[in-house]
OpenMM code with the backbone's topology and positions (N, CA, C; nanometers):
from openmm import Vec3, app, unit

residues = "MET VAL SER CYS ILE ASP SER ARG VAL PRO PRO GLU MET VAL PHE ASP GLN GLY ILE GLY ASP LEU PHE VAL VAL ARG THR ALA ALA PRO THR VAL ASP ASP LEU VAL ALA GLY SER VAL GLU TYR GLY PRO VAL GLU ASP ALA THR PRO LEU ILE VAL VAL LEU GLY HIS GLN ARG CYS GLY ALA VAL THR ALA ALA VAL GLU SER ILE GLY HIS GLY HIS ARG LEU PRO SER HIS LEU ASP VAL ILE VAL GLU SER ILE ARG PRO ALA TYR GLU GLN ALA ARG ALA LYS GLY GLY ASP LEU ILE ASP GLN THR VAL ARG ALA GLN THR LEU GLN THR VAL ALA THR LEU THR ALA ASP PRO ALA LEU SER PRO ARG ILE ASP THR GLY GLU LEU GLY VAL VAL GLY ALA TYR TYR SER LEU ASP SER GLY GLN VAL SER VAL LEU SER SER SER PHE LYS LEU".split()
positions = [
    Vec3(-0.2671, 1.3553, 0.9489),
    Vec3(-0.1570, 1.2764, 0.8570),
    Vec3(-0.1426, 1.1515, 0.8895),
    Vec3(-0.1108, 1.0502, 0.8015),
    Vec3(-0.0958, 0.9067, 0.8088),
    Vec3(0.0579, 0.9078, 0.7599),
    Vec3(0.0978, 0.8256, 0.8650),
    Vec3(0.2238, 0.8152, 0.8628),
    Vec3(0.2834, 0.6671, 0.9085),
    Vec3(0.3997, 0.6153, 0.8658),
    Vec3(0.4517, 0.4720, 0.9201),
    Vec3(0.4895, 0.4974, 1.0625),
    Vec3(0.4791, 0.3632, 1.1181),
    Vec3(0.5154, 0.3375, 1.2583),
    Vec3(0.6728, 0.3383, 1.2687),
    Vec3(0.7659, 0.3671, 1.1997),
    Vec3(0.8874, 0.3583, 1.1945),
    Vec3(0.9366, 0.4780, 1.2797),
    Vec3(1.0191, 0.4297, 1.3794),
    Vec3(1.0551, 0.5499, 1.4481),
    Vec3(1.1608, 0.6471, 1.4022),
    Vec3(1.2109, 0.6160, 1.2781),
    Vec3(1.3122, 0.6983, 1.2009),
    Vec3(1.2212, 0.8156, 1.1429),
    Vec3(1.0990, 0.8256, 1.1391),
    Vec3(1.0083, 0.9025, 1.0605),
    Vec3(0.9145, 0.9535, 1.1515),
    Vec3(0.9498, 1.0415, 1.2567),
    Vec3(0.8380, 1.0980, 1.3433),
    Vec3(0.7974, 1.2342, 1.2601),
    Vec3(0.6641, 1.2263, 1.2368),
    Vec3(0.6056, 1.3540, 1.1571),
    Vec3(0.6423, 1.4675, 1.1980),
    Vec3(0.6294, 1.4806, 1.3286),
    Vec3(0.6532, 1.6340, 1.4074),
    Vec3(0.8117, 1.6805, 1.3474),
    Vec3(0.9134, 1.5874, 1.3498),
    Vec3(1.0599, 1.6022, 1.3182),
    Vec3(1.0448, 1.6434, 1.1819),
    Vec3(0.9739, 1.5672, 1.0925),
    Vec3(1.0054, 1.5753, 0.9434),
    Vec3(0.9477, 1.6982, 0.8931),
    Vec3(0.8265, 1.7566, 0.9626),
    Vec3(0.7676, 1.8767, 0.9075),
    Vec3(0.7793, 1.9942, 1.0133),
    Vec3(0.8792, 1.9741, 1.0991),
    Vec3(0.9280, 2.0630, 1.2002),
    Vec3(0.8282, 2.1464, 1.2659),
    Vec3(0.7388, 2.0165, 1.3388),
    Vec3(0.6279, 2.0930, 1.4166),
    Vec3(0.6428, 2.0502, 1.5496),
    Vec3(0.5581, 2.1102, 1.6253),
    Vec3(0.5731, 2.0807, 1.7733),
    Vec3(0.4575, 1.9603, 1.8249),
    Vec3(0.4792, 1.9136, 1.9434),
    Vec3(0.3693, 1.8216, 1.9791),
    Vec3(0.2518, 1.9001, 2.0004),
    Vec3(0.1439, 1.8170, 1.9549),
    Vec3(0.0075, 1.8969, 1.9528),
    Vec3(-0.0226, 1.9794, 1.8191),
    Vec3(0.0711, 1.9729, 1.7263),
    Vec3(0.0627, 2.0492, 1.6106),
    Vec3(-0.0365, 1.9853, 1.5090),
    Vec3(0.0022, 1.8493, 1.5039),
    Vec3(-0.0391, 1.7751, 1.4087),
    Vec3(-0.1189, 1.6400, 1.4516),
    Vec3(-0.2311, 1.6180, 1.3586),
    Vec3(-0.3142, 1.4989, 1.4151),
    Vec3(-0.2534, 1.4039, 1.3072),
    Vec3(-0.1831, 1.2902, 1.3968),
    Vec3(-0.1026, 1.1692, 1.3327),
    Vec3(-0.1697, 1.0583, 1.3661),
    Vec3(-0.1896, 0.9730, 1.2677),
    Vec3(-0.2157, 0.8414, 1.2723),
    Vec3(-0.0961, 0.7378, 1.2157),
    Vec3(-0.0239, 0.6687, 1.3010),
    Vec3(0.0700, 0.5841, 1.2686),
    Vec3(0.0459, 0.4459, 1.2224),
    Vec3(0.0434, 0.3856, 1.1239),
    Vec3(0.0093, 0.2585, 1.0853),
    Vec3(0.1221, 0.1971, 1.0153),
    Vec3(0.1353, 0.0665, 0.9834),
    Vec3(0.2608, -0.0010, 0.8976),
    Vec3(0.2284, 0.0314, 0.7676),
    Vec3(0.3343, 0.0898, 0.7084),
    Vec3(0.3324, 0.1148, 0.5410),
    Vec3(0.3145, 0.2416, 0.5156),
    Vec3(0.2227, 0.3115, 0.5104),
    Vec3(0.1087, 0.3139, 0.5864),
    Vec3(-0.0258, 0.2579, 0.5361),
    Vec3(-0.0670, 0.1590, 0.6165),
    Vec3(-0.2227, 0.0814, 0.5532),
    Vec3(-0.3275, 0.1547, 0.6052),
    Vec3(-0.4432, 0.1245, 0.5461),
    Vec3(-0.5550, 0.2047, 0.5912),
    Vec3(-0.6683, 0.0876, 0.6021),
    Vec3(-0.7192, 0.0759, 0.7347),
    Vec3(-0.8316, -0.0024, 0.7552),
    Vec3(-0.9608, 0.0436, 0.8021),
    Vec3(-1.0776, 0.0161, 0.8629),
    Vec3(-1.1878, 0.0953, 0.8843),
    Vec3(-1.1547, 0.1828, 1.0181),
    Vec3(-1.0816, 0.1115, 1.1033),
    Vec3(-1.0208, 0.2018, 1.2240),
    Vec3(-0.9488, 0.2921, 1.2063),
    Vec3(-0.8437, 0.2909, 1.1100),
    Vec3(-0.7640, 0.3698, 1.0630),
    Vec3(-0.8361, 0.4921, 0.9924),
    Vec3(-0.9348, 0.4539, 0.8943),
    Vec3(-1.0113, 0.5568, 0.8289),
    Vec3(-1.0855, 0.6520, 0.9196),
    Vec3(-1.1233, 0.5728, 1.0269),
    Vec3(-1.2168, 0.6751, 1.1258),
    Vec3(-1.1231, 0.7448, 1.1964),
    Vec3(-1.0130, 0.7086, 1.2237),
    Vec3(-0.9191, 0.8023, 1.3011),
    Vec3(-0.8704, 0.9018, 1.2103),
    Vec3(-0.8417, 0.8837, 1.0735),
    Vec3(-0.8348, 0.9862, 0.9906),
    Vec3(-0.9349, 1.1080, 0.9568),
    Vec3(-1.0356, 1.0482, 0.9673),
    Vec3(-1.1494, 1.1350, 0.9419),
    Vec3(-1.1840, 1.2389, 1.0330),
    Vec3(-1.1442, 1.2045, 1.2051),
    Vec3(-1.1855, 1.2813, 1.2695),
    Vec3(-1.1150, 1.4344, 1.2659),
    Vec3(-0.9827, 1.4375, 1.2192),
    Vec3(-0.9294, 1.5779, 1.2051),
    Vec3(-1.0301, 1.6713, 1.1124),
    Vec3(-1.0645, 1.6196, 0.9797),
    Vec3(-1.1333, 1.6898, 0.8842),
    Vec3(-1.2716, 1.7223, 0.9260),
    Vec3(-1.3471, 1.6055, 1.0054),
    Vec3(-1.4930, 1.6176, 1.0169),
    Vec3(-1.5176, 1.6780, 1.1454),
    Vec3(-1.4362, 1.6744, 1.2359),
    Vec3(-1.4544, 1.7202, 1.3971),
    Vec3(-1.3965, 1.8497, 1.4255),
    Vec3(-1.2790, 1.8815, 1.3447),
    Vec3(-1.1875, 2.0060, 1.3809),
    Vec3(-1.1525, 2.0893, 1.2470),
    Vec3(-1.2317, 2.0298, 1.1187),
    Vec3(-1.2009, 2.1066, 1.0037),
    Vec3(-1.0494, 2.1265, 0.9690),
    Vec3(-0.9717, 2.0399, 0.9851),
    Vec3(-0.8362, 2.0054, 0.9570),
    Vec3(-0.8323, 2.0100, 0.8042),
    Vec3(-0.7735, 2.1167, 0.7236),
    Vec3(-0.7749, 2.1178, 0.5925),
    Vec3(-0.6731, 2.0490, 0.5183),
    Vec3(-0.6008, 1.9759, 0.5646),
    Vec3(-0.4929, 1.8841, 0.4837),
    Vec3(-0.4912, 1.7439, 0.5573),
    Vec3(-0.4801, 1.6445, 0.4607),
    Vec3(-0.4169, 1.4961, 0.4956),
    Vec3(-0.3010, 1.4762, 0.4263),
    Vec3(-0.1980, 1.4473, 0.4906),
    Vec3(-0.0606, 1.4037, 0.4118),
    Vec3(-0.0499, 1.2432, 0.4524),
    Vec3(-0.0285, 1.1579, 0.3577),
    Vec3(-0.0009, 1.0077, 0.3562),
    Vec3(0.1216, 1.0239, 0.3315),
    Vec3(0.2172, 0.9940, 0.4208),
    Vec3(0.3551, 0.9814, 0.4200),
    Vec3(0.4355, 0.8643, 0.4212),
    Vec3(0.4803, 0.8216, 0.3160),
    Vec3(0.5646, 0.6624, 0.2760),
    Vec3(0.7161, 0.7053, 0.2992),
    Vec3(0.7833, 0.6367, 0.3033),
    Vec3(0.9366, 0.6519, 0.3374),
    Vec3(1.0451, 0.5494, 0.2862),
    Vec3(1.1493, 0.5932, 0.2675),
    Vec3(1.2499, 0.4959, 0.2326),
    Vec3(1.2607, 0.3821, 0.2889),
    Vec3(1.3139, 0.2724, 0.2451),
    Vec3(1.3609, 0.1525, 0.3363),
    Vec3(1.2272, 0.1232, 0.4356),
    Vec3(1.1244, 0.1348, 0.4291),
    Vec3(1.0092, 0.1042, 0.5163),
    Vec3(1.0078, -0.0497, 0.5348),
    Vec3(1.0526, -0.0673, 0.6890),
    Vec3(1.0377, -0.2162, 0.7260),
    Vec3(0.9316, -0.2915, 0.6872),
    Vec3(0.8365, -0.2292, 0.7089),
    Vec3(0.6805, -0.3106, 0.6780),
    Vec3(0.6734, -0.3460, 0.5335),
    Vec3(0.7046, -0.2665, 0.4691),
    Vec3(0.6974, -0.2980, 0.3047),
    Vec3(0.8081, -0.4076, 0.2962),
    Vec3(0.9228, -0.3982, 0.3033),
    Vec3(1.0198, -0.4783, 0.2911),
    Vec3(0.9927, -0.6367, 0.3546),
    Vec3(0.9269, -0.6238, 0.4723),
    Vec3(0.8824, -0.7736, 0.5233),
    Vec3(0.7666, -0.8122, 0.4068),
    Vec3(0.6819, -0.7277, 0.3653),
    Vec3(0.5812, -0.7671, 0.2764),
    Vec3(0.6262, -0.8106, 0.1409),
    Vec3(0.7252, -0.7423, 0.0963),
    Vec3(0.7816, -0.7710, -0.0292),
    Vec3(0.8672, -0.9258, -0.0403),
    Vec3(0.9170, -0.9257, 0.0764),
    Vec3(1.0000, -1.0555, 0.1278),
    Vec3(0.8976, -1.1708, 0.1187),
    Vec3(0.7826, -1.1761, 0.2143),
    Vec3(0.6952, -1.2588, 0.2001),
    Vec3(0.6272, -1.3086, 0.0792),
    Vec3(0.5759, -1.1973, 0.0109),
    Vec3(0.5113, -1.2235, -0.1035),
    Vec3(0.6261, -1.2885, -0.1919),
    Vec3(0.7482, -1.2422, -0.2165),
    Vec3(0.8388, -1.2760, -0.2925),
    Vec3(0.8733, -1.4302, -0.3048),
    Vec3(0.8856, -1.4773, -0.1620),
    Vec3(0.9142, -1.5965, -0.1410),
    Vec3(0.8313, -1.7106, -0.0770),
    Vec3(0.6998, -1.6169, -0.0996),
    Vec3(0.5796, -1.7302, -0.0974),
    Vec3(0.5354, -1.7931, 0.0708),
    Vec3(0.6097, -1.7195, 0.1596),
    Vec3(0.5872, -1.7469, 0.3086),
    Vec3(0.5151, -1.6570, 0.3784),
    Vec3(0.4333, -1.6992, 0.4528),
    Vec3(0.3409, -1.6106, 0.5586),
    Vec3(0.4013, -1.5627, 0.6523),
    Vec3(0.3850, -1.4285, 0.7040),
    Vec3(0.4298, -1.3836, 0.8134),
    Vec3(0.3252, -1.4294, 0.9475),
    Vec3(0.3836, -1.4202, 1.0557),
    Vec3(0.3075, -1.4905, 1.1874),
    Vec3(0.2192, -1.3830, 1.2419),
    Vec3(0.1015, -1.4175, 1.2598),
    Vec3(-0.0037, -1.3459, 1.3320),
    Vec3(-0.0709, -1.2637, 1.2507),
    Vec3(-0.0972, -1.1493, 1.2979),
    Vec3(-0.1535, -1.0324, 1.2414),
    Vec3(-0.0488, -0.9479, 1.1383),
    Vec3(0.0621, -0.9969, 1.1404),
    Vec3(0.1584, -0.9450, 1.0240),
    Vec3(0.1062, -0.9771, 0.8965),
    Vec3(0.0478, -1.0744, 0.8715),
    Vec3(0.0155, -1.1108, 0.7322),
    Vec3(-0.1089, -1.0491, 0.6936),
    Vec3(-0.1742, -0.9548, 0.7777),
    Vec3(-0.2714, -0.8709, 0.7624),
    Vec3(-0.2171, -0.7479, 0.6737),
    Vec3(-0.0903, -0.6975, 0.7228),
    Vec3(-0.0521, -0.6078, 0.6741),
    Vec3(0.0290, -0.6606, 0.5282),
    Vec3(0.0692, -0.7861, 0.5261),
    Vec3(0.1180, -0.8191, 0.3925),
    Vec3(0.0044, -0.8130, 0.2979),
    Vec3(-0.1105, -0.8454, 0.3334),
    Vec3(-0.2298, -0.8747, 0.2530),
    Vec3(-0.2659, -0.7377, 0.2042),
    Vec3(-0.2576, -0.6178, 0.2963),
    Vec3(-0.2791, -0.4849, 0.2468),
    Vec3(-0.1999, -0.4318, 0.1488),
    Vec3(-0.0604, -0.4722, 0.1719),
    Vec3(0.0285, -0.4152, 0.0895),
    Vec3(0.0524, -0.4966, -0.0621),
    Vec3(-0.0060, -0.6233, -0.0695),
    Vec3(0.0021, -0.6848, -0.1772),
    Vec3(-0.0448, -0.6135, -0.3368),
    Vec3(-0.1707, -0.5381, -0.3329),
    Vec3(-0.1864, -0.4593, -0.4496),
    Vec3(-0.0840, -0.3582, -0.4901),
    Vec3(-0.0215, -0.2985, -0.3920),
    Vec3(0.1012, -0.2023, -0.4293),
    Vec3(0.2183, -0.2765, -0.4797),
    Vec3(0.2414, -0.4091, -0.4116),
    Vec3(0.3593, -0.4733, -0.4502),
    Vec3(0.3111, -0.5294, -0.6072),
    Vec3(0.2042, -0.5597, -0.6195),
    Vec3(0.1765, -0.6116, -0.7862),
    Vec3(0.2066, -0.4957, -0.8865),
    Vec3(0.1398, -0.3761, -0.8384),
    Vec3(0.1604, -0.2555, -0.9070),
    Vec3(0.3175, -0.2496, -0.9367),
    Vec3(0.3710, -0.2367, -0.8199),
    Vec3(0.5304, -0.1773, -0.8195),
    Vec3(0.6172, -0.3164, -0.9162),
    Vec3(0.5813, -0.4223, -0.8926),
    Vec3(0.6469, -0.5279, -0.9999),
    Vec3(0.6315, -0.5016, -1.1263),
    Vec3(0.4958, -0.4828, -1.1640),
    Vec3(0.4652, -0.4512, -1.2970),
    Vec3(0.5491, -0.3324, -1.3521),
    Vec3(0.5688, -0.2333, -1.2757),
    Vec3(0.6450, -0.0998, -1.3135),
    Vec3(0.7757, -0.1126, -1.3495),
    Vec3(0.8598, -0.2158, -1.2356),
    Vec3(1.0013, -0.2228, -1.2520),
    Vec3(1.0656, -0.1388, -1.1612),
    Vec3(1.1896, -0.1454, -1.1700),
    Vec3(1.2963, -0.0718, -1.0485),
    Vec3(1.2969, -0.1347, -0.9536),
    Vec3(1.3354, -0.0554, -0.8388),
    Vec3(1.3480, -0.0963, -0.7114),
    Vec3(1.2292, -0.1500, -0.6272),
    Vec3(1.2061, -0.2638, -0.6437),
    Vec3(1.0949, -0.3185, -0.5876),
    Vec3(1.0243, -0.2794, -0.4575),
    Vec3(1.1169, -0.2444, -0.3569),
    Vec3(1.0723, -0.1842, -0.2278),
    Vec3(1.0221, -0.0518, -0.2241),
    Vec3(1.1138, 0.0452, -0.2995),
    Vec3(1.0811, 0.1710, -0.3029),
    Vec3(0.9570, 0.1951, -0.3986),
    Vec3(0.9467, 0.1005, -0.4818),
    Vec3(0.8357, 0.1455, -0.5929),
    Vec3(0.7009, 0.0904, -0.4988),
    Vec3(0.7206, -0.0085, -0.4167),
    Vec3(0.6197, -0.0499, -0.3814),
    Vec3(0.5293, 0.0481, -0.2330),
    Vec3(0.6705, 0.1074, -0.1847),
    Vec3(0.6223, 0.2159, -0.0914),
    Vec3(0.5281, 0.3247, -0.1399),
    Vec3(0.6028, 0.3527, -0.2739),
    Vec3(0.5384, 0.4830, -0.3266),
    Vec3(0.3806, 0.4402, -0.3906),
    Vec3(0.3651, 0.3179, -0.4353),
    Vec3(0.2422, 0.2724, -0.4707),
    Vec3(0.1471, 0.2677, -0.3613),
    Vec3(0.2045, 0.2010, -0.2412),
    Vec3(0.1207, 0.1852, -0.1209),
    Vec3(0.0620, 0.3298, -0.0765),
    Vec3(0.1538, 0.4235, -0.0722),
    Vec3(0.1138, 0.5648, -0.0455),
    Vec3(0.0036, 0.6365, -0.1525),
    Vec3(0.0144, 0.6017, -0.2786),
    Vec3(-0.0867, 0.6528, -0.3535),
    Vec3(-0.2186, 0.5813, -0.3458),
    Vec3(-0.2116, 0.4524, -0.3257),
    Vec3(-0.3223, 0.3788, -0.2848),
    Vec3(-0.3784, 0.4102, -0.1657),
    Vec3(-0.3305, 0.4527, -0.0578),
    Vec3(-0.3809, 0.4889, 0.0617),
    Vec3(-0.4510, 0.6305, 0.0393),
    Vec3(-0.3876, 0.7153, -0.0452),
    Vec3(-0.4345, 0.8339, -0.0806),
    Vec3(-0.5612, 0.8153, -0.1653),
    Vec3(-0.5697, 0.7139, -0.2618),
    Vec3(-0.7061, 0.6949, -0.3180),
    Vec3(-0.8151, 0.6513, -0.2230),
    Vec3(-0.7637, 0.5736, -0.1416),
    Vec3(-0.8754, 0.5145, -0.0443),
    Vec3(-0.9232, 0.6319, 0.0462),
    Vec3(-0.8248, 0.7172, 0.0926),
    Vec3(-0.9020, 0.8329, 0.1630),
    Vec3(-0.9647, 0.9321, 0.0663),
    Vec3(-0.9221, 0.9712, -0.0398),
    Vec3(-0.9951, 1.0525, -0.1323),
    Vec3(-1.1196, 0.9956, -0.1562),
    Vec3(-1.1542, 0.8727, -0.1594),
    Vec3(-1.2711, 0.8148, -0.1946),
    Vec3(-1.3740, 0.7769, -0.0772),
    Vec3(-1.3030, 0.8125, 0.0445),
    Vec3(-1.3690, 0.7975, 0.1725),
    Vec3(-1.5119, 0.8864, 0.1867),
    Vec3(-1.6396, 0.8377, 0.2040),
    Vec3(-1.7674, 0.8832, 0.2031),
    Vec3(-1.7485, 1.0146, 0.2869),
    Vec3(-1.7002, 0.9958, 0.4230),
    Vec3(-1.7101, 1.1280, 0.5037),
    Vec3(-1.5670, 1.2580, 0.4357),
    Vec3(-1.4985, 1.2018, 0.3730),
    Vec3(-1.3847, 1.3204, 0.3388),
    Vec3(-1.3999, 1.3566, 0.1751),
    Vec3(-1.4614, 1.2935, 0.0856),
    Vec3(-1.4689, 1.3172, -0.0591),
    Vec3(-1.5577, 1.4519, -0.0693),
    Vec3(-1.6807, 1.4708, 0.0186),
    Vec3(-1.7442, 1.5956, -0.0185),
    Vec3(-1.6696, 1.7042, 0.0188),
    Vec3(-1.5603, 1.7006, 0.1325),
    Vec3(-1.4886, 1.8071, 0.1602),
    Vec3(-1.3889, 1.8308, 0.0715),
    Vec3(-1.3315, 1.7440, 0.0250),
    Vec3(-1.2361, 1.7339, -0.1214),
    Vec3(-1.3013, 1.8181, -0.2206),
    Vec3(-1.4088, 1.7709, -0.2681),
    Vec3(-1.5030, 1.8467, -0.3954),
    Vec3(-1.5091, 1.9817, -0.3621),
    Vec3(-1.5216, 2.0432, -0.2364),
    Vec3(-1.5593, 2.1761, -0.1850),
    Vec3(-1.4524, 2.2611, -0.1811),
    Vec3(-1.3216, 2.1895, -0.1695),
    Vec3(-1.1820, 2.2706, -0.1524),
    Vec3(-1.1608, 2.2879, -0.0078),
    Vec3(-1.2404, 2.2169, 0.0854),
    Vec3(-1.2236, 2.2304, 0.2267),
    Vec3(-1.1131, 2.1397, 0.2627),
    Vec3(-1.0820, 2.0393, 0.2012),
    Vec3(-0.9860, 1.9625, 0.2454),
    Vec3(-0.8885, 1.9148, 0.1221),
    Vec3(-0.7688, 1.8890, 0.1316),
    Vec3(-0.6661, 1.8517, 0.0598),
    Vec3(-0.5992, 1.7239, 0.0859),
    Vec3(-0.5684, 1.6457, 0.0112),
    Vec3(-0.5233, 1.5204, 0.0224),
    Vec3(-0.3757, 1.5125, -0.0377),
    Vec3(-0.2599, 1.4784, 0.0289),
    Vec3(-0.1221, 1.4714, -0.0291),
    Vec3(-0.0419, 1.3455, -0.0148),
    Vec3(-0.0143, 1.2926, -0.1128),
    Vec3(0.0750, 1.1532, -0.0800),
    Vec3(0.2181, 1.2313, -0.0851),
    Vec3(0.3096, 1.1730, -0.0186),
    Vec3(0.4350, 1.2379, 0.0067),
    Vec3(0.5324, 1.0989, 0.0271),
    Vec3(0.6558, 1.1281, -0.0200),
    Vec3(0.7702, 1.0312, 0.0008),
    Vec3(0.8889, 1.1058, 0.0750),
    Vec3(0.9350, 1.0467, 0.2050),
    Vec3(1.0410, 1.0803, 0.2584),
    Vec3(1.1609, 1.0173, 0.2623),
    Vec3(1.2669, 1.0828, 0.1938),
    Vec3(1.3990, 1.0194, 0.1836),
    Vec3(1.4634, 1.0191, 0.3449),
    Vec3(1.5000, 0.9078, 0.3726),
    Vec3(1.5829, 0.8795, 0.5023),
    Vec3(1.7249, 0.9212, 0.5015),
    Vec3(1.7664, 0.9345, 0.3552),
    Vec3(1.9158, 0.9534, 0.3203),
    Vec3(1.9182, 1.1256, 0.3270),
    Vec3(1.8229, 1.1763, 0.2570),
    Vec3(1.8302, 1.3307, 0.2485),
    Vec3(1.7657, 1.3966, 0.3276),
    Vec3(1.6511, 1.3419, 0.3871),
    Vec3(1.5827, 1.4189, 0.4706),
    Vec3(1.4570, 1.5042, 0.4110),
    Vec3(1.4491, 1.4787, 0.2753),
    Vec3(1.3712, 1.5637, 0.1869),
    Vec3(1.2469, 1.4891, 0.1834),
    Vec3(1.1228, 1.5604, 0.1676),
    Vec3(1.0056, 1.5279, 0.1118),
    Vec3(0.9521, 1.5526, -0.0098),
    Vec3(0.9242, 1.4599, -0.1006),
    Vec3(0.8524, 1.4864, -0.2291),
    Vec3(0.7305, 1.4658, -0.2432),
    Vec3(0.6546, 1.5309, -0.3140),
    Vec3(0.5330, 1.5071, -0.3519),
    Vec3(0.5077, 1.4062, -0.4543),
    Vec3(0.4050, 1.3045, -0.4100),
    Vec3(0.3885, 1.2118, -0.5047),
    Vec3(0.2584, 1.2594, -0.5828),
    Vec3(0.1484, 1.3079, -0.4947),
    Vec3(0.0219, 1.3210, -0.5676),
    Vec3(-0.0372, 1.4337, -0.4675),
    Vec3(-0.1362, 1.5081, -0.5370),
    Vec3(-0.2123, 1.5911, -0.4477),
    Vec3(-0.3450, 1.6275, -0.5012),
    Vec3(-0.4620, 1.6523, -0.4213),
    Vec3(-0.5802, 1.6575, -0.4533),
    Vec3(-0.6407, 1.7880, -0.3912),
    Vec3(-0.5971, 1.9171, -0.4651),
    Vec3(-0.6528, 2.0235, -0.4086),
    Vec3(-0.7594, 2.0898, -0.4988),
    Vec3(-0.8917, 2.1223, -0.4592),
    Vec3(-0.9791, 2.2102, -0.5332),
    Vec3(-0.9716, 2.3411, -0.4970),
    Vec3(-0.9270, 2.4153, -0.5820),
    Vec3(-0.8992, 2.6063, -0.5426),
    Vec3(-1.0082, 2.6668, -0.6074),
] * unit.nanometer
topology = app.Topology()
chain = topology.addChain("A")
for resn in residues:
    res = topology.addResidue(resn, chain)
    for name in ("N", "CA", "C"):
        topology.addAtom(name, app.Element.getBySymbol(name[0]), res)
C-alpha cells in the first residue's frame, strides 16, 4: 500500500487491519521516487503480495501546500519543493479539468502514482499475468468511505 504521511489516514485503521497485516509505504501526497518504488516492489517481488493500493485522501496537506505554492508562484523551503514538483503534473491536469482544485489534484496524483507503479519494470509483468493488481483509491475524511478511482486486474 502506498499512502499519505497524514496522521489522519492510518491505513491499518482505514482498512480495519492489524499491525503487521499490510506492507505500507507512506509518502507525502502520495508521491513515488526511486526509493519509494523499490520499497513498494518489495511486497510483490519478495513476498508475492497480490495487491497494491494507492490511497489519496480528502484535504491532503501536502497537496494543499503544493497547490498554494504553484498557484502563488512561491517555492517551499528545502526538500518540500521536491514534493511540489512531484505534484505539479497532477496540479496541471486538475486545473484543466476544473472543480475543487485540491480535491482534483489529490485524485490526479493518485492516478499518476498508479500509472507509475503499473509501468514499473518489476511490477508490470506480475500485473500482466494477473499475479498483481494495482488499485487507486480515495479516502474521505468526512465519511470514512474509500472509493475506487481505478483498478488494474487481469483475471
